[in-house]
NUKOL-739795 format. One record per residue (C-alpha): z, x, y; residue in one letter. Coordinates in steps of 0.25 Angstrom, whole numbers, padded with zeros to 4 digits, always signed. Example, Ala and Ser with C-alpha at 12.3 -4.5 7.8 and 13.67 -1.06 7.14 Angstrom:
2
+0031+0049-0018A +0029+0055-0004S 
***
This chain:
447
+0573+0569+0567M +0566+0560+0557Q +0552+0565+0551I +0543+0554+0546T +0534+0558+0534T +0523+0550+0527N +0526+0552+0513A +0512+0547+0508E +0505+0557+0517T +0512+0569+0511I +0509+0564+0497I +0494+0561+0500E +0492+0575+0506K +0498+0583+0494T +0490+0590+0483K +0492+0587+0468I +0504+0594+0463S +0514+0595+0451K +0520+0582+0456F +0507+0575+0455H +0505+0581+0441G +0518+0576+0436M +0515+0562+0442L +0502+0561+0436L +0507+0566+0422F +0518+0555+0422W +0508+0544+0427G +0498+0547+0417A +0509+0547+0406V +0513+0533+0410L +0499+0528+0412M +0496+0533+0398L +0506+0523+0392F +0500+0512+0400D +0486+0515+0395G +0491+0516+0381F +0496+0502+0382D +0482+0497+0387L +0476+0502+0375T +0486+0500+0364I +0485+0485+0362Y +0470+0487+0360G +0472+0497+0349A +0482+0488+0342V +0476+0474+0344V +0467+0474+0332P +0479+0478+0323T +0489+0468+0328I +0478+0457+0327M +0477+0460+0313D +0492+0462+0310E +0497+0450+0318W +0485+0441+0315G +0483+0438+0330I +0470+0433+0336S +0461+0441+0346A +0466+0431+0357V +0481+0433+0353Q +0479+0448+0353A +0472+0447+0367G +0484+0439+0372R +0494+0449+0366Y +0486+0461+0373G +0488+0454+0386S +0503+0453+0386Y +0504+0468+0390A +0495+0465+0401L +0504+0453+0406F +0515+0463+0406G +0507+0473+0414M +0503+0463+0424M +0518+0459+0427F +0523+0473+0426G +0512+0478+0437A +0517+0466+0446L +0532+0468+0444I +0533+0483+0444F +0521+0486+0453G +0528+0478+0464T +0542+0483+0461L +0538+0498+0461A +0535+0497+0476D +0549+0492+0478K +0557+0500+0468L +0548+0512+0466G +0538+0516+0456R +0546+0526+0448K +0556+0517+0444K +0546+0506+0440I +0538+0516+0432I +0550+0521+0424L +0554+0506+0421I +0540+0502+0417C +0538+0515+0408A +0551+0511+0401F +0547+0497+0399F +0533+0498+0394F +0537+0510+0384S +0549+0501+0378L +0540+0489+0376F +0528+0497+0371M +0538+0502+0360L +0543+0488+0357L +0528+0483+0356T +0526+0492+0344G +0538+0485+0337L +0533+0471+0340S +0535+0462+0328P +0525+0451+0332S +0514+0448+0342P +0523+0441+0351E +0533+0452+0352V +0521+0462+0354F +0516+0454+0365G +0529+0453+0372L +0531+0468+0371F +0517+0471+0376R +0520+0462+0388F +0533+0470+0391L +0526+0483+0389T +0515+0478+0400G +0526+0476+0410L +0530+0490+0410G +0516+0496+0410L +0511+0486+0421G +0522+0491+0430G +0520+0505+0427M +0506+0507+0430M +0505+0503+0445P +0518+0511+0448N +0513+0524+0441V +0499+0523+0448I +0507+0519+0461G +0515+0532+0460L +0504+0541+0457I +0496+0535+0469S +0508+0537+0478E +0508+0552+0475Y +0493+0555+0475S +0488+0565+0485P +0477+0560+0494E +0464+0558+0487G +0470+0560+0473M +0475+0546+0470R +0463+0542+0461S +0464+0554+0453R +0479+0554+0451M +0479+0539+0447I +0467+0542+0438A +0475+0554+0432T +0487+0545+0427I +0477+0534+0423M +0471+0544+0414A +0484+0543+0406G +0482+0528+0405Y +0469+0530+0399S +0475+0541+0389I +0485+0531+0385G +0474+0522+0381G +0467+0533+0373V +0481+0536+0366I +0483+0521+0363A +0469+0520+0356A +0471+0534+0349F +0485+0530+0344L +0479+0516+0339G +0469+0523+0331M +0479+0532+0324I +0492+0524+0323L +0488+0510+0321I +0482+0511+0307S +0493+0521+0303N +0506+0515+0309F +0502+0502+0315G +0499+0496+0328W +0514+0497+0332E +0514+0512+0332S +0505+0514+0344V +0515+0506+0354F +0526+0516+0351F +0518+0527+0359F +0519+0518+0371G +0535+0520+0371A +0534+0535+0373I +0537+0534+0389P +0551+0530+0385L +0553+0545+0381L +0549+0550+0394F +0554+0541+0404L +0565+0550+0409P +0555+0561+0412F +0546+0551+0420L +0558+0546+0428A +0560+0561+0432K +0546+0564+0435A +0541+0552+0443L +0543+0552+0458P +0548+0540+0466D +0538+0533+0474S +0538+0538+0488V +0535+0524+0493G +0548+0519+0487T +0556+0531+0492L +0551+0528+0506V +0556+0514+0505D +0570+0518+0501I +0570+0529+0511N +0572+0540+0501D +0566+0551+0509Y +0573+0562+0502K +0566+0557+0489G +0553+0557+0496I +0554+0571+0500Q +0557+0576+0486K +0545+0569+0481I +0536+0574+0492L +0540+0588+0490V +0535+0587+0476K +0522+0579+0480V +0518+0588+0491N +0524+0603+0491P +0520+0605+0506T +0529+0593+0510Y +0542+0598+0517K +0554+0588+0518P +0561+0586+0531S +0574+0581+0535E +0575+0567+0540N +0561+0564+0534E +0557+0550+0532I +0545+0545+0525F +0534+0534+0527V +0522+0529+0519L +0508+0524+0523N +0514+0510+0523K +0507+0498+0529P +0514+0485+0533K +0519+0477+0522E +0523+0463+0519T +0535+0460+0511S +0528+0458+0498S +0522+0471+0492P +0512+0462+0485V +0507+0455+0498S +0505+0469+0503N +0493+0471+0494L +0486+0460+0502F +0489+0466+0516T +0481+0476+0524G +0467+0471+0519K +0471+0473+0505R +0470+0458+0500G +0455+0458+0495L +0457+0473+0490L +0470+0469+0482T +0463+0457+0475V +0450+0465+0472M +0459+0476+0466I +0466+0466+0458W +0453+0460+0453L +0449+0475+0449T +0461+0477+0441Y +0460+0463+0434F +0446+0466+0429M +0448+0481+0426S +0460+0478+0417L +0453+0466+0410L +0443+0476+0406M +0453+0487+0402I +0462+0478+0394Y +0451+0470+0388G +0444+0482+0382L +0457+0490+0378N +0462+0478+0371T +0450+0473+0363W +0440+0485+0362L +0446+0489+0348P +0445+0474+0343K +0431+0472+0349L +0426+0484+0342M +0432+0480+0329T +0426+0466+0331E +0413+0474+0333A +0414+0480+0319G +0422+0493+0322F +0434+0497+0314P +0448+0497+0321L +0448+0513+0321G +0435+0513+0328S +0438+0502+0337S +0451+0509+0342L +0442+0522+0345S +0434+0513+0355F +0448+0510+0362L +0450+0526+0362L +0437+0528+0368A +0440+0517+0379L +0452+0525+0383N +0446+0539+0382V +0436+0534+0392G +0447+0528+0400A +0454+0541+0401T +0442+0549+0405I +0438+0538+0415G +0452+0538+0421A +0451+0553+0425I +0436+0552+0429L +0437+0540+0437M +0448+0545+0446G +0440+0558+0449W +0427+0549+0452V +0435+0540+0461A +0442+0551+0469D +0428+0556+0473R +0419+0543+0473W +0429+0533+0477G +0438+0525+0469V +0432+0511+0473G +0418+0515+0470R +0422+0521+0457S +0429+0509+0452L +0417+0500+0455I +0408+0510+0447L +0418+0511+0435F +0420+0496+0434F +0405+0494+0433L +0404+0505+0422I +0416+0498+0415A +0407+0485+0415T +0395+0492+0409I +0402+0500+0398S +0411+0488+0393I +0398+0480+0392T +0391+0491+0385S +0402+0491+0374L +0396+0478+0368G +0382+0484+0366Y +0384+0498+0362A +0381+0501+0348T +0381+0516+0347N +0395+0521+0344M +0395+0533+0354I +0390+0525+0365L +0400+0514+0362L +0412+0524+0363Y +0406+0530+0376V +0405+0516+0382M +0419+0512+0378V +0424+0525+0384A +0416+0522+0397I +0422+0508+0397A +0436+0514+0396G +0434+0523+0407A +0428+0512+0416A +0439+0502+0413T +0452+0510+0411V +0448+0522+0420G +0443+0512+0431T +0456+0504+0431Q +0464+0517+0432N +0455+0520+0445L +0458+0506+0450A +0473+0510+0452H +0469+0522+0461S +0460+0512+0468Y +0471+0502+0471T +0481+0512+0475S +0473+0517+0487Q +0473+0504+0494F +0488+0501+0494Y +0499+0509+0501P +0510+0516+0493I +0520+0505+0496T +0512+0494+0488I +0504+0503+0479R +0512+0499+0466S +0511+0484+0470T +0496+0485+0472A +0494+0492+0459L +0504+0483+0452G +0497+0470+0456W +0483+0476+0454A +0487+0479+0440L +0495+0466+0438A +0482+0458+0442V +0474+0467+0434G +0483+0465+0422R +0478+0450+0422I +0464+0456+0419G +0471+0465+0408G +0478+0453+0402I +0464+0445+0401L +0457+0457+0395G +0464+0456+0381P +0464+0441+0382V +0449+0440+0385I +0446+0450+0374G +0454+0442+0364G +0446+0429+0368I +0433+0437+0367L +0436+0442+0353L +0440+0428+0349A +0427+0422+0354S +0419+0431+0345H +0410+0435+0357L +0400+0447+0356T +0405+0461+0358L +0395+0462+0370Q +0401+0450+0377L +0415+0454+0374N +0413+0467+0381F +0405+0461+0393L +0418+0452+0396V +0426+0465+0398F +0415+0471+0406A +0413+0461+0417I +0426+0463+0424P +0421+0477+0427G +0411+0471+0437V +0421+0462+0443I +0431+0474+0445A +0419+0483+0451A +0417+0471+0461F +0432+0470+0465A +0432+0485+0468V +0420+0484+0477F +0427+0473+0485L +0440+0481+0485A +0433+0494+0490N +0428+0486+0502Q +0442+0481+0506Q +0449+0494+0502G +0442+0502+0512R +0448+0493+0523K +0462+0495+0517V +0461+0510+0516I +0456+0511+0531E +0468+0503+0535D +0478+0511+0527D +0472+0524+0533Q +0475+0518+0547K +0490+0515+0543L +0491+0529+0537K +0487+0536+0550K +0497+0527+0557V +0508+0531+0547A +0505+0546+0549N 
***
């Protein structure tokens, strides 16, 4: 006699265990290198502008190449993972970005540098939505925001490491040395392959029920496997295209607003991380001091990533996002007016928390609206559209510097997207409630 079990229900009803700890550890490690890449170009851009004699506009363009790669990587690998499985895609992407991070440090010219930055971005762009999707898939009920916030703290720590290494290594060993750190994942890929679980959604699709049982025993110690057991998911009706599923079930407006949120958020993040040191040197600060502002930005992001996940699980992730985006607008605007050094460092840290920390929270926000079967696709496309904003961030910064505008106006341009993102989340919240209500009805039917 066949027994039908809802695998998602078993995962949702479990408590945090050693399995989750292992998953969080590796997720945070992978996100650390994604965050490292976010910040590293901003740390080296003043040096390579001098060494290669490139203009601010050219530097902005080279800074955007990795973002182009991330956009295509998120689109390609985010969608492929819902078909091939997240684990395989994560391993492929980790190998890809690590190899080309190493080669970036060996670049003989700006053109080769730009090519390797693009290829690094392909791997990073595909990795993030799949790591987040895997963490989200195995999160106990009510813990998703905190678990995603935990691994994204690794993302922020990567930014701190990039800024710190930039301060120590660039003046002593050259800008090339900091990129070699990004190749470290090549050393632990075998351990990652052994530790990461396959996606339950993928195993259900290929009817690997024994594989699901082995994973569920680790996830939930109270689960007891049965003979002739088959598994199902909380899976709604789907059309043939995973991308078109993002617009079904009242998700059309929601998806567009989430994409707009990512666009504006990543524009702020990549604009600041790329140009903050250069903006500060233009304002009269020496390079070492300017890199310390980049360090403060990412320290704030690290604290914000943890704090905001905690706040969101208690106050609601949607309302929290609106508040934090408005704080981002205020803090970034204030950078052009602060004259006291202590206050300036504090506002930079708040800006880091309210931009990178808020973007980390957006991943958790997005995950709650899409079923497990299309979650990687949803995150992949949101990040891909968001990367367009990320691409514009370095480009806009280069144009602003070349235009010789006031420091106040430069920061104001990067602050305005926070207001637009807050409004997009407000609209997404309205539609998201309807989506969740419909999903809960489907879940009751499935059970």
